VOPAGU-2260 file (C-alpha; in pm, 1 decimal, decimal comma):
REM VOPAGU-2260
SITE   aa  ch    i         X         Y         Z
SITE  LYS   A    0   -1658,6   -1357,7     179,4
SITE  PHE   A    1   -1346,2   -1202,3     327,5
SITE  SER   A    2   -1014,8   -1366,5     297,2
SITE  GLY   A    3    -669,6   -1276,9     412,4
SITE  ALA   A    4    -824,8   -1020,4     657,3
SITE  VAL   A    5    -598,4    -831,5     886,6
SITE  SER   A    6    -418,3   -1080,2    1095,6
SITE  LEU   A    7    -433,2   -1129,7    1468,3
SITE  LEU   A    8     -58,8   -1045,2    1477,5
SITE  VAL   A    9    -119,9    -700,2    1331,6
SITE  ILE   A   10    -389,0    -634,5    1590,8
SITE  LEU   A   11    -159,6    -742,8    1876,1
SITE  VAL   A   12     116,9    -524,4    1746,4
SITE  ALA   A   13    -126,2    -225,1    1751,0
SITE  VAL   A   14    -234,5    -305,2    2106,7
SITE  LEU   A   15     123,2    -335,3    2227,7
SITE  PHE   A   16     214,7     -12,2    2039,9
SITE  ASN   A   17     -58,8     183,8    2214,6
SITE  ARG   A   18      20,2      40,2    2553,5
SITE  ARG   A   19     385,9     111,3    2521,2
SITE  ASN   A   20     345,9     469,9    2396,5
SITE  GLY   A   21      27,6     554,0    2580,1
SITE  ILE   A   22    -125,7     720,5    2282,5
SITE  GLN   A   23    -472,8     835,0    2359,4
SITE  ASP   A   24    -491,4    1110,9    2097,9
SITE  PHE   A   25    -369,0     986,7    1762,0
SITE  ASN   A   26    -307,7    1335,3    1642,3
SITE  LYS   A   27       3,5    1316,1    1860,5
SITE  ALA   A   28     128,4    1043,6    1629,5
SITE  ILE   A   29     104,1    1262,6    1319,6
SITE  PRO   A   30     488,9    1289,8    1281,6
SITE  ASP   A   31     521,8     904,6    1282,3
SITE  ILE   A   32     234,4     867,7    1035,3
SITE  LEU   A   33     381,1    1128,2     808,7
SITE  ASP   A   34     719,9     957,1     818,1
SITE  SER   A   35     563,6     626,9     737,0
SITE  LEU   A   36     356,2     764,9     457,3
SITE  ARG   A   37     662,4     925,1     300,8
SITE  LYS   A   38     857,4     595,1     319,8
SITE  ALA   A   39     571,3     414,4     151,2
SITE  GLU   A   40     551,3     665,7    -135,6
SITE  LYS   A   41     930,8     644,5    -179,4
SITE  LEU   A   42     906,9     282,2    -247,0
SITE  VAL   A   43     785,4     364,7    -608,0
SITE  GLU   A   44     961,7     557,0    -883,1
SITE  VAL   A   45     736,2     668,1   -1163,9
SITE  ASN   A   46     837,6     518,6   -1504,2
SITE  GLN   A   47     961,8     815,8   -1711,8
SITE  ASN   A   48     858,1     644,5   -2026,3
SITE  ILE   A   49     488,7     631,0   -1929,1
SITE  LYS   A   50     254,6     807,5   -2170,0
SITE  ILE   A   51     -85,1     952,4   -2061,4
SITE  ALA   A   52    -344,5    1116,0   -2277,4
SITE  VAL   A   53    -595,2    1337,5   -2084,6
SITE  GLY   A   54    -917,8    1503,1   -2189,8
SITE  PHE   A   55   -1119,9    1724,1   -2195,0
SITE  GLY   A   56   -1143,8    2095,8   -2186,6
SITE  GLY   A   57   -1001,1    2368,1   -1963,0
SITE  CYS   A   58   -1078,4    2696,9   -1800,3
SITE  MET   A   59    -945,8    2973,1   -1592,9
SITE  ASP   A   60   -1073,5    2942,6   -1234,2
SITE  VAL   A   61   -1146,9    3264,1   -1046,4
SITE  PHE   A   62   -1135,0    3201,5    -667,3
SITE  VAL   A   63   -1327,9    3405,3    -417,3
SITE  ASN   A   64   -1476,2    3372,7     -67,7
SITE  ALA   A   65   -1832,7    3266,4    -126,3
SITE  VAL   A   66   -1996,1    3468,6     160,1
SITE  GLU   A   67   -1798,6    3785,6      66,5
SITE  LEU   A   68   -1915,5    3756,9    -292,0
SITE  LEU   A   69   -2278,2    3691,8    -205,0
SITE  ASN   A   70   -2278,6    3987,7      23,9
SITE  VAL   A   71   -2114,3    4221,4    -240,9
SITE  VAL   A   72   -2378,3    4133,3    -507,3
SITE  ASP   A   73   -2656,0    4156,3    -247,1
SITE  ILE   A   74   -2776,7    3803,1    -263,8
SITE  LYS   A   75   -2980,0    3727,6      41,0
SITE  THR   A   76   -2997,1    3391,6     230,0
SITE  PRO   A   77   -3308,1    3197,3     126,6
SITE  LYS   A   78   -3592,3    3098,3     363,7
SITE  THR   A   79   -3554,9    2740,1     233,2
SITE  PRO   A   80   -3249,8    2590,9      63,5
SITE  LYS   A   81   -3344,0    2411,7    -260,7
SITE  HIS   A   82   -3160,4    2197,3    -503,1
SITE  GLN   A   83   -3117,9    2375,6    -840,2
SITE  SER   A   84   -3009,3    2191,9   -1148,1
SITE  ILE   A   85   -2956,6    2515,4   -1355,0
SITE  LEU   A   86   -2904,0    2872,5   -1224,5
SITE  THR   A   87   -3097,4    3142,3   -1411,1
SITE  LYS   A   88   -3136,4    3415,1   -1147,3
SITE  LYS   A   89   -3004,6    3538,2    -811,2
SITE  GLU   A   90   -3267,9    3336,8    -621,3
SITE  ASP   A   91   -3157,6    3015,5    -782,3
SITE  LEU   A   92   -2796,3    3080,6    -679,1
SITE  SER   A   93   -2902,7    3172,8    -321,7
SITE  GLU   A   94   -3114,9    2850,4    -280,8
SITE  GLY   A   95   -2870,2    2627,0    -459,7
SITE  PHE   A   96   -2567,9    2752,7    -273,3
SITE  ALA   A   97   -2737,2    2731,2      69,9
SITE  TYR   A   98   -2847,4    2374,1     -14,5
SITE  PHE   A   99   -2484,2    2253,9     -50,0
SITE  PHE   A  100   -2319,4    2500,9     191,1
SITE  ARG   A  101   -2503,3    2381,5     502,8
SITE  HIS   A  102   -2382,1    2031,7     432,0
SITE  GLY   A  103   -2029,9    2129,8     340,8
SITE  ALA   A  104   -2077,9    1951,2      15,1
SITE  ALA   A  105   -1898,6    2040,7    -320,2
SITE  ALA   A  106   -2115,5    2114,9    -621,8
SITE  GLU   A  107   -2085,2    2251,0    -978,0
SITE  ARG   A  108   -2374,0    2415,2   -1167,2
SITE  TYR   A  109   -2430,2    2567,1   -1505,5
SITE  MET   A  110   -2561,7    2925,1   -1511,5
SITE  SER   A  111   -2769,2    2997,2   -1820,4
SITE  ASN   A  112   -2788,8    3367,7   -1750,8
SITE  ASP   A  113   -2457,8    3491,0   -1898,3
SITE  THR   A  114   -2521,6    3855,1   -1791,8
SITE  LEU   A  115   -2561,7    3755,1   -1425,4
SITE  PHE   A  116   -2251,5    3525,2   -1453,3
SITE  GLN   A  117   -2042,9    3813,7   -1585,5
SITE  GLU   A  118   -2169,2    4037,1   -1305,9
SITE  LEU   A  119   -2054,9    3771,6   -1048,1
SITE  VAL   A  120   -1716,5    3738,2   -1204,9
SITE  SER   A  121   -1659,7    4118,0   -1234,5
SITE  ALA   A  122   -1768,1    4150,7    -863,8
SITE  ALA   A  123   -1534,6    3860,9    -758,6
SITE  GLU   A  124   -1230,7    4022,6    -932,4
SITE  LYS   A  125   -1285,6    4338,6    -721,9
SITE  ILE   A  126   -1277,9    4154,8    -383,6
SITE  PRO   A  127    -943,6    4169,4    -200,2
SITE  ASN   A  128    -753,8    3845,6    -202,9
SITE  PHE   A  129    -934,4    3709,7    -509,9
SITE  ARG   A  130    -705,9    3502,6    -730,4
SITE  SER   A  131    -713,6    3316,2   -1060,5
SITE  ALA   A  132    -545,5    3002,8   -1176,7
SITE  MET   A  133    -568,1    2743,7   -1452,2
SITE  GLY   A  134    -859,6    2505,9   -1402,7
SITE  GLY   A  135   -1055,9    2223,5   -1551,5
SITE  ASN   A  136   -1025,6    1852,7   -1474,5
SITE  ALA   A  137    -806,1    1759,7   -1767,6
SITE  PRO   A  138    -544,5    2045,0   -1745,9
SITE  VAL   A  139    -510,6    2001,2   -1370,6
SITE  MET   A  140    -467,7    1624,1   -1400,4
SITE  ALA   A  141    -219,1    1676,1   -1690,6
SITE  ASN   A  142      -7,6    1912,8   -1485,9
SITE  ARG   A  143      -0,6    1652,8   -1200,9
SITE  PHE   A  144      94,6    1361,8   -1431,2
SITE  ALA   A  145     371,2    1574,0   -1580,2
SITE  ALA   A  146     502,5    1676,9   -1241,0
SITE  GLU   A  147     503,7    1298,6   -1149,4
SITE  GLY   A  148     735,2    1243,8   -1457,9
SITE  ALA   A  149     490,4    1106,7   -1715,2
SITE  ASP   A  150     484,2    1214,0   -2084,4
SITE  VAL   A  151     144,0    1388,0   -2133,3
SITE  LEU   A  152     -94,4    1468,8   -2419,0
SITE  LEU   A  153    -368,5    1709,4   -2314,4
SITE  ALA   A  154    -698,8    1748,3   -2514,9
SITE  ALA   A  155    -801,7    2113,2   -2456,2
SITE  GLN   A  156    -882,3    2434,1   -2636,5
SITE  ALA   A  157    -613,9    2677,1   -2502,0
SITE  SER   A  158    -532,9    3046,2   -2519,3
SITE  GLN   A  159    -180,2    3170,1   -2511,8
SITE  ASP   A  160    -230,9    3286,8   -2154,0
SITE  PHE   A  161    -371,1    2945,6   -2054,8
SITE  LYS   A  162     -71,1    2767,6   -2196,6
SITE  LYS   A  163     159,7    2966,2   -1964,7
SITE  HIS   A  164      10,9    2774,9   -1674,8
SITE  LEU   A  165      81,3    2435,3   -1815,7
SITE  ASN   A  166     395,4    2224,1   -1763,3
SITE  SER   A  167     619,2    2299,9   -2058,6
SITE  THR   A  168     654,9    1929,2   -2140,2
SITE  ILE   A  169     281,6    1876,0   -2206,2
SITE  GLN   A  170     172,9    1834,4   -2568,0
SITE  ILE   A  171    -159,6    1998,6   -2656,9
SITE  ALA   A  172    -421,8    1850,0   -2887,8
SITE  GLY   A  173    -679,8    2123,2   -2957,4
SITE  ASN   A  174    -741,6    2454,7   -3123,0
SITE  GLU   A  175    -605,8    2773,6   -2993,9
SITE  THR   A  176    -863,2    3028,7   -2872,0
SITE  ASP   A  177    -845,8    3391,3   -2790,6
SITE  ARG   A  178   -1011,1    3334,8   -2452,4
SITE  ASN   A  179   -1093,9    3039,1   -2221,8
SITE  ASP   A  180   -1412,0    2956,0   -2033,9
SITE  ILE   A  181   -1416,3    3093,3   -1678,3
SITE  HIS   A  182   -1526,2    2901,8   -1369,6
SITE  LEU   A  183   -1621,5    3090,1   -1053,9
SITE  ILE   A  184   -1487,2    2903,2    -756,6
SITE  MET   A  185   -1692,5    3015,5    -449,3
SITE  GLU   A  186   -1491,2    2882,3    -157,6
SITE  TYR   A  187   -1574,2    2859,2     213,3
SITE  LYS   A  188   -1415,9    2730,5     536,5
SITE  THR   A  189   -1542,0    2493,3     804,4
SITE  GLY   A  190   -1774,1    2664,2    1042,2
SITE  GLU   A  191   -1811,0    2974,2     816,6
SITE  LYS   A  192   -2154,7    3137,7     846,3
SITE  TRP   A  193   -2397,0    3289,4     593,4
SITE  GLY   A  194   -2688,7    3427,3     778,2
SITE  GLN   A  195   -2859,5    3133,0     954,1
SITE  TYR   A  196   -2656,2    2872,7     771,4
SITE  GLU   A  197   -2318,7    2726,6     879,9
SITE  SER   A  198   -2083,9    2505,1     668,3
SITE  THR   A  199   -1988,1    2172,1     826,1
SITE  ARG   A  200   -1654,8    2155,0     629,6
SITE  ALA   A  201   -1433,7    2354,3     398,2
SITE  ASN   A  202   -1546,8    2316,1      38,3
SITE  ARG   A  203   -1657,9    2505,4    -273,6
SITE  PHE   A  204   -1954,1    2581,1    -494,7
SITE  ILE   A  205   -1857,5    2614,3    -861,6
SITE  VAL   A  206   -2052,6    2822,5   -1111,4
SITE  HIS   A  207   -1984,1    2822,7   -1478,8
SITE  SER   A  208   -2141,7    2948,0   -1800,8
SITE  ASP   A  209   -1915,7    2752,2   -2045,1
SITE  LYS   A  210   -1934,6    2784,3   -2420,2
SITE  PHE   A  211   -1653,6    2557,9   -2534,7
SITE  ASN   A  212   -1611,6    2279,0   -2282,1
SITE  PRO   A  213   -1960,9    2113,3   -2301,4
SITE  THR   A  214   -1917,5    2024,3   -2666,9
SITE  LEU   A  215   -1588,2    1848,0   -2620,6
SITE  GLY   A  216   -1424,8    2064,3   -2887,9
SITE  SER   A  217   -1083,6    1903,0   -2844,0
SITE  LEU   A  218   -1216,0    1551,4   -2903,1
SITE  GLU   A  219   -1133,8    1525,4   -3272,8
SITE  PRO   A  220    -782,7    1681,8   -3230,2
SITE  LEU   A  221    -715,2    1413,6   -2961,0
SITE  MET   A  222    -836,2    1135,4   -3187,9
SITE  ASN   A  223    -599,7    1259,8   -3460,8
SITE  ALA   A  224    -302,3    1273,8   -3223,8
SITE  TYR   A  225    -386,5     966,4   -3016,5
SITE  VAL   A  226    -260,1     688,0   -3248,4
SITE  LYS   A  227      88,3     841,1   -3297,7
SITE  PHE   A  228     119,7     934,6   -2928,4
SITE  ASN   A  229      24,1     573,8   -2834,8
SITE  PRO   A  230     -53,8     625,3   -2460,0
SITE  ASP   A  231     -36,7     371,2   -2188,3
SITE  LEU   A  232    -337,8     537,1   -2012,8
SITE  LEU   A  233    -629,9     738,3   -2146,1
SITE  VAL   A  234    -800,1     963,5   -1882,0
SITE  VAL   A  235   -1143,8    1102,3   -1946,3
SITE  GLY   A  236   -1280,4    1380,4   -1730,8
SITE  GLY   A  237   -1474,6    1706,1   -1759,1
SITE  LEU   A  238   -1791,3    1545,1   -1884,1
SITE  GLN   A  239   -1991,6    1712,0   -1610,8
SITE  MET   A  240   -1965,7    2028,9   -1828,7
SITE  MET   A  241   -2232,1    1861,9   -2035,8
SITE  ASP   A  242   -2471,5    1848,9   -1748,5
SITE  ASN   A  243   -2786,2    2058,1   -1827,2
SITE  PHE   A  244   -2615,9    2244,8   -2107,9
SITE  PRO   A  245   -2860,6    2368,9   -2374,8
SITE  PHE   A  246   -2747,7    2146,3   -2665,3
SITE  ARG   A  247   -2919,9    2150,0   -2995,9
SITE  GLU   A  248   -3129,0    1827,7   -3032,4
SITE  GLY   A  249   -2913,1    1532,2   -3084,4
SITE  GLU   A  250   -2591,3    1723,3   -3041,7
SITE  ARG   A  251   -2489,4    1573,5   -2703,2
SITE  ASN   A  252   -2555,1    1225,1   -2815,9
SITE  LYS   A  253   -2350,9    1281,3   -3131,6
SITE  ARG   A  254   -2058,0    1403,6   -2927,9
SITE  LEU   A  255   -2080,3    1112,7   -2686,7
SITE  ASN   A  256   -2087,8     872,2   -2983,1
SITE  ILE   A  257   -1755,3    1003,7   -3113,0
SITE  LEU   A  258   -1612,2     975,1   -2758,8
SITE  GLN   A  259   -1731,9     613,0   -2743,6
SITE  GLN   A  260   -1536,1     543,1   -3074,1
SITE  LEU   A  261   -1224,7     674,1   -2910,9
SITE  LEU   A  262   -1276,0     447,3   -2602,0
SITE  VAL   A  263   -1349,5     145,1   -2821,6
SITE  ASP   A  264   -1031,0     207,8   -3014,4
SITE  ALA   A  265    -846,1     240,2   -2676,1
SITE  THR   A  266    -985,4     -92,1   -2571,3
SITE  GLN   A  267    -877,7    -266,6   -2889,1
SITE  ARG   A  268    -525,3    -122,2   -2844,0
SITE  LYS   A  269    -510,5    -256,6   -2482,0
SITE  THR   A  270    -475,8      95,2   -2352,3
SITE  LEU   A  271    -585,4     136,4   -1987,2
SITE  THR   A  272    -866,1     391,4   -1942,7
SITE  HIS   A  273    -965,8     591,5   -1637,8
SITE  PHE   A  274   -1292,9     790,1   -1591,6
SITE  GLU   A  275   -1288,6    1069,6   -1342,1
SITE  LEU   A  276   -1632,9    1128,8   -1199,2
SITE  ALA   A  277   -1776,2    1463,8   -1089,3
SITE  SER   A  278   -2108,2    1608,7    -974,4
SITE  PHE   A  279   -2381,5    1508,3   -1208,7
SITE  VAL   A  280   -2751,6    1590,9   -1171,8
SITE  ASP   A  281   -2889,1    1527,5   -1524,0
SITE  GLU   A  282   -3002,4    1158,6   -1509,6
SITE  SER   A  283   -3031,3    1134,6   -1884,8
SITE  LEU   A  284   -2665,7    1228,5   -1910,1
SITE  VAL   A  285   -2563,1     974,7   -1646,3
SITE  THR   A  286   -2761,6     711,8   -1845,6
SITE  ASP   A  287   -2569,7     794,0   -2161,0
SITE  LEU   A  288   -2239,3     772,8   -1963,2
SITE  MET   A  289   -2349,2     426,5   -1841,5
SITE  ASP   A  290   -2388,3     316,8   -2200,6
SITE  LYS   A  291   -2098,2     501,4   -2373,0
SITE  VAL   A  292   -1817,6     550,6   -2120,0
SITE  LEU   A  293   -1835,9     306,1   -1821,7
SITE  PRO   A  294   -1832,8     -10,4   -2039,5
SITE  TYR   A  295   -1485,0      87,9   -2149,2
SITE  SER   A  296   -1341,4     217,7   -1809,5
SITE  ASP   A  297   -1074,2      12,9   -1637,9
SITE  SER   A  298   -1052,2     260,2   -1353,5
SITE  MET   A  299   -1268,2     526,3   -1186,9
SITE  GLY   A  300   -1198,6     814,2    -941,6
SITE  MET   A  301   -1446,8     979,2    -723,7
SITE  ASN   A  302   -1509,2    1151,7    -388,6
SITE  GLU   A  303   -1736,5    1061,5     -95,7
SITE  GLN   A  304   -2038,9    1225,1    -267,5
SITE  GLU   A  305   -1987,1    1071,2    -603,6
SITE  LEU   A  306   -1949,8     717,3    -479,9
SITE  PRO   A  307   -2302,1     683,9    -325,3
SITE  ASN   A  308   -2430,8     875,4    -631,8
SITE  LEU   A  309   -2278,6     611,5    -856,2
SITE  LEU   A  310   -2404,6     324,6    -647,4
SITE  SER   A  311   -2759,4     476,7    -633,9
SITE  PHE   A  312   -2772,2     504,8   -1010,5
SITE  VAL   A  313   -2631,7     153,6   -1095,7
SITE  LYS   A  314   -2872,5       0,7    -838,9
SITE  TYR   A  315   -3184,5     216,0    -867,1
SITE  SER   A  316   -3137,0     445,0   -1172,4
SITE  ASN   A  317   -3163,9     763,7    -964,8
SITE  ILE   A  318   -2919,4    1026,7    -831,3
SITE  THR   A  319   -2852,6    1119,4    -464,4
SITE  MET   A  320   -2795,4    1495,9    -430,5
SITE  ILE   A  321   -2638,1    1500,1     -89,2
SITE  SER   A  322   -2446,1    1243,2     109,9
SITE  ASP   A  323   -2243,0    1233,8     437,6
SITE  CYS   A  324   -1947,4    1465,2     410,9
SITE  TYR   A  325   -1760,6    1266,7     683,8
SITE  PRO   A  326   -1849,9     905,5     593,7
SITE  ARG   A  327   -1728,8     612,9     803,7
SITE  VAL   A  328   -1467,3     391,1     648,7
SITE  ALA   A  329   -1700,1      93,7     679,4
SITE  THR   A  330   -1976,5     268,9     492,3
SITE  VAL   A  331   -1738,1     365,4     205,8
SITE  LEU   A  332   -1601,3      14,0     195,1
SITE  ASP   A  333   -1950,8    -130,0     161,2
SITE  GLN   A  334   -2044,2     111,4    -111,9
SITE  LEU   A  335   -1714,5      49,1    -289,6
SITE  ARG   A  336   -1763,6    -330,2    -291,4
SITE  SER   A  337   -2122,4    -297,5    -411,0
SITE  SER   A  338   -2030,7     -57,3    -694,2
SITE  TYR   A  339   -1736,2    -280,0    -810,4
SITE  LYS   A  340   -1948,9    -594,0    -804,5
SITE  ILE   A  341   -2232,5    -435,7    -997,9
SITE  LEU   A  342   -2002,5    -275,0   -1262,7
SITE  ARG   A  343   -1814,7    -605,0   -1300,1
SITE  SER   A  344   -2141,6    -786,5   -1356,5
SITE  LYS   A  345   -2266,8    -531,3   -1604,2
SITE  TYR   A  346   -1950,7    -468,5   -1805,6
SITE  ASN   A  347   -1682,8    -716,8   -1681,8
SITE  ARG   A  348   -1436,5    -432,3   -1734,6
SITE  ILE   A  349   -1365,5    -225,3   -1415,0
SITE  SER   A  350   -1052,6    -330,1   -1231,2
SITE  ARG   A  351    -976,0     -25,4   -1010,3
SITE  ILE   A  352   -1168,8     234,0    -810,3
SITE  HIS   A  353   -1010,6     510,9    -614,8
SITE  VAL   A  354   -1231,2     694,1    -351,8
SITE  HIS   A  355   -1088,7    1013,7    -194,2
SITE  THR   A  356   -1258,2    1149,0     116,8
SITE  ILE   A  357   -1148,7    1434,0     341,1
SITE  ALA   A  358   -1039,1    1178,2     617,1
SITE  PHE   A  359    -892,4     901,9     408,0
SITE  GLN   A  360    -804,3     733,6      72,5
SITE  ALA   A  361    -944,1     403,9     -40,0
SITE  ILE   A  362    -818,7     217,1    -346,9
SITE  LEU   A  363    -957,3    -118,1    -471,2
SITE  THR   A  364    -774,5    -310,6    -745,2
SITE  LYS   A  365    -834,7    -642,9    -900,2
SITE  LYS   A  366    -542,5    -864,8    -813,1
SITE  SER   A  367    -502,7   -1016,4   -1170,5
SITE  SER   A  368    -513,1    -665,9   -1333,2
SITE  GLN   A  369    -228,8    -449,6   -1467,8
SITE  TRP   A  370    -251,4    -214,2   -1172,8
SITE  LYS   A  371      38,4    -233,5    -931,5
SITE  ASN   A  372     178,8     -62,4    -615,8
SITE  THR   A  373    -165,0     -13,5    -450,0
SITE  MET   A  374     -22,0      44,0    -107,0
SITE  SER   A  375     227,6     310,5    -212,9
SITE  ALA   A  376     -25,3     476,1    -448,5
SITE  THR   A  377    -271,7     505,7    -155,9
SITE  ALA   A  378       3,4     668,1      59,5
SITE  HIS   A  379      98,8     902,5    -220,7
SITE  ALA   A  380    -257,4    1010,3    -279,9
SITE  SER   A  381    -296,2    1088,1      95,5
SITE  LEU   A  382       9,5    1313,0      97,5
SITE  THR   A  383     -88,3    1471,9    -228,1
SITE  ALA   A  384    -422,0    1573,2     -68,1
SITE  ASN   A  385    -238,7    1770,5     207,5
SITE  ARG   A  386      14,9    1923,6     -21,0
SITE  HIS   A  387    -254,7    2053,4    -263,2
SITE  VAL   A  388    -494,2    2184,2      -8,6
SITE  CYS   A  389    -218,8    2355,1     189,7
SITE  GLY   A  390     -58,0    2483,7    -126,4
SITE  THR   A  391     294,9    2354,0     -36,8
SITE  PRO   A  392     506,7    2055,0    -136,8
SITE  VAL   A  393     609,2    2009,9     225,0
SITE  VAL   A  394     367,2    1857,1     472,0
SITE  ASP   A  395     374,7    2061,9     795,1
SITE  VAL   A  396     261,0    1858,9    1097,2
SITE  LEU   A  397     165,8    2173,9    1276,5
SITE  LYS   A  398     -84,5    2241,3     997,5
SITE  SER   A  399    -228,8    1897,5     982,9
SITE  LYS   A  400    -480,9    1696,7    1186,3
SITE  LEU   A  401    -637,0    1355,6    1166,4
SITE  LEU   A  402   -1010,8    1300,2    1108,5
SITE  PHE   A  403    -940,1     928,3    1113,9
SITE  ASP   A  404   -1031,8     710,9    1413,3
SITE  ASP   A  405    -775,3     483,1    1590,2
SITE  SER   A  406    -936,8     187,1    1419,4
SITE  PHE   A  407   -1214,9     119,8    1155,7
SITE  SER   A  408   -1437,4    -167,1    1057,8
SITE  THR   A  409   -1411,8    -332,4     727,7
SITE  THR   A  410   -1799,4    -334,6     694,2
SITE  VAL   A  411   -2110,5    -208,6     866,8
SITE  ASP   A  412   -2216,6    -581,8     898,0
SITE  THR   A  413   -2115,6    -657,0    1248,6
SITE  MET   A  414   -2129,8   -1032,0    1179,5
SITE  LYS   A  415   -1865,3   -1005,9     910,1
SITE  ALA   A  416   -1659,8    -698,6    1027,6
SITE  ASN   A  417   -1298,5    -697,6    1118,4
SITE  LYS   A  418   -1156,3    -417,6    1322,6
SITE  VAL   A  419    -845,9    -270,3    1168,0
SITE  PRO   A  420    -626,1     -50,0    1399,6
SITE  LEU   A  421    -429,9     259,9    1285,4
SITE  ILE   A  422     -70,8     179,0    1339,3
SITE  PRO   A  423     133,1     499,5    1316,6
SITE  ASP   A  424     441,6     328,5    1181,0
SITE  LYS   A  425     225,0     131,0     931,0
SITE  PRO   A  426     -67,0     358,2     857,9
SITE  VAL   A  427    -169,9     215,4     521,0
SITE  SER   A  428    -388,3     -93,9     576,2
SITE  CYS   A  429    -414,7    -347,9     291,9
SITE  TRP   A  430    -590,5    -680,6     261,1
SITE  GLU   A  431    -742,4    -911,7       4,6
SITE  GLU   A  432   -1101,7   -1015,3     -48,5
SITE  ASP   A  433   -1229,1   -1313,5    -249,6
SITE  TYR   A  434   -1556,0   -1256,9    -426,2
SITE  GLY   A  435   -1565,9   -1605,5    -582,0
SITE  ASP   A  436   -1507,2   -1732,2    -936,2
SITE  GLY   A  437   -1134,8   -1618,4    -907,9
SITE  GLU   A  438   -1242,8   -1256,0    -839,7
SITE  VAL   A  439    -989,3   -1144,2    -583,3
SITE  VAL   A  440    -928,4    -778,8    -503,6
SITE  GLN   A  441    -686,7    -584,1    -288,2
SITE  ILE   A  442    -811,4    -285,5     -79,1
SITE  CYS   A  443    -587,6     -30,3      80,5
SITE  ILE   A  444    -691,6     245,8     323,6
SITE  ALA   A  445    -468,7     541,6     418,1
SITE  PRO   A  446    -553,7     819,1     662,2
SITE  ASN   A  447    -524,5    1173,3     536,4
SITE  LEU   A  448    -320,2    1430,0     720,0
SITE  VAL   A  449    -592,9    1696,4     681,6
SITE  CYS   A  450    -467,3    2047,8     616,5
SITE  THR   A  451    -588,6    2295,7     875,1
SITE  GLN   A  452    -486,7    2610,5     687,1
SITE  VAL   A  453    -671,2    2575,5     359,0
SITE  HIS   A  454    -507,7    2737,6      50,6
SITE  GLN   A  455    -734,0    2568,4    -212,2
SITE  THR   A  456    -987,4    2294,9    -228,6
SITE  ALA   A  457   -1068,6    2312,8    -599,9
SITE  GLY   A  458    -867,0    2072,5    -804,6
SITE  GLY   A  459    -802,2    1850,3    -501,7
SITE  GLY   A  460    -967,6    1544,9    -645,7
SITE  ASP   A  461    -797,2    1580,3    -982,5
SITE  ASN   A  462    -450,5    1607,6    -818,8
SITE  ILE   A  463    -528,8    1312,1    -578,8
SITE  SER   A  464    -655,3    1083,5    -852,1
SITE  SER   A  465    -365,0    1163,2   -1083,2
SITE  ALA   A  466    -105,4    1099,2    -807,6
SITE  GLY   A  467    -255,1     755,4    -733,9
SITE  LEU   A  468    -275,4     662,9   -1093,9
SITE  SER   A  469      82,8     763,6   -1168,7
SITE  PHE   A  470     203,0     508,0    -921,3
SITE  GLN   A  471      -9,6     229,2   -1051,8
SITE  ILE   A  472      59,6     220,3   -1429,0
């Protein structure tokens, strides 16, 4: 049942606004929307005493245009795109890349052929305009948290060169290494063509051949430093590095058992926990995460692909490989509600879910939980998306567009749906829903000002999730 749905007054205000201003194309309202989003994020000042521990792993990202790289290494387009869980040869890369490229969907896959991987990296580094940067879920999130003003403990194995890319205030729990794992970030733009295939949106295909990250090598150092650091929030990410990695028998389960011990301890200490999802294809790994991570997660962050993947698994115990890259708000809201209710019934723990899509941000929080400032957090996440993808702290309205309609439905169920208008001087829409038995949640939706001159898509979700979390602790 829905309660406190958007009031008639709000709808009338929107109608009067549109009539008065004659706005047919809401892209013309971007300056007003930007100004309102800025005002919303300025309502919150991050507590400088907040402590956040983040794991796991880290790498150096090598960025290259995907089509250019495939042409340089003479990888031909496949006759039929196919999903590939592990990449062992050029044909696997060709079929796997095409499978996600034509849908504009992000993906990350392990390459078991280290010789081929090194060939790809060497070729990428010779292409003009290639670049490298610090990567990995945990380090990227740690940098964002530090930039927001938090005191941060990062669990990662790090080389001296790697440390140069970290905010100087970040404490590191992990061994020093002479080299870091490398991730090859194969990026592409909206409408880019590779033979007969064309991308429907800008995104990336990530290839790695990690040696350190899958084993969570910094887990024990974090556990040793955790008690003294005494964080307000524990963030767990990077677990997708375990996906299809050739562990020795029993090794993965052993590592996850130790991680579970850390999460149990955090629960006993009343420390909030956040699990950042990613692209998983190994159903046995997801089953383990359901047993050892989700029962202790207060919060989860995910994109428009990972949300239906999560819902499919908790409902049917299977994984969806591809989903709509431009989902309707109503569809996401229904998936969000279903996921929340199932997770609450299974574990009675989750109290926050943040879904970030290319067009909008959606944050659900349980009203009686510790999470606060949901409206401002949603606005801040939206602006962070533009700033990261455009590669600048200043949002340029001339380099921004809306993929958000002038209104959205709260559910695909037409009998229950409310129509919520986009009001330029109040673009973040928030309301409460009552699920019975005292289970009241707040949901906020904010449109994204989508960057039209893409600098970088990789790391977007990590920056967006961290930005939202930093406002809600």
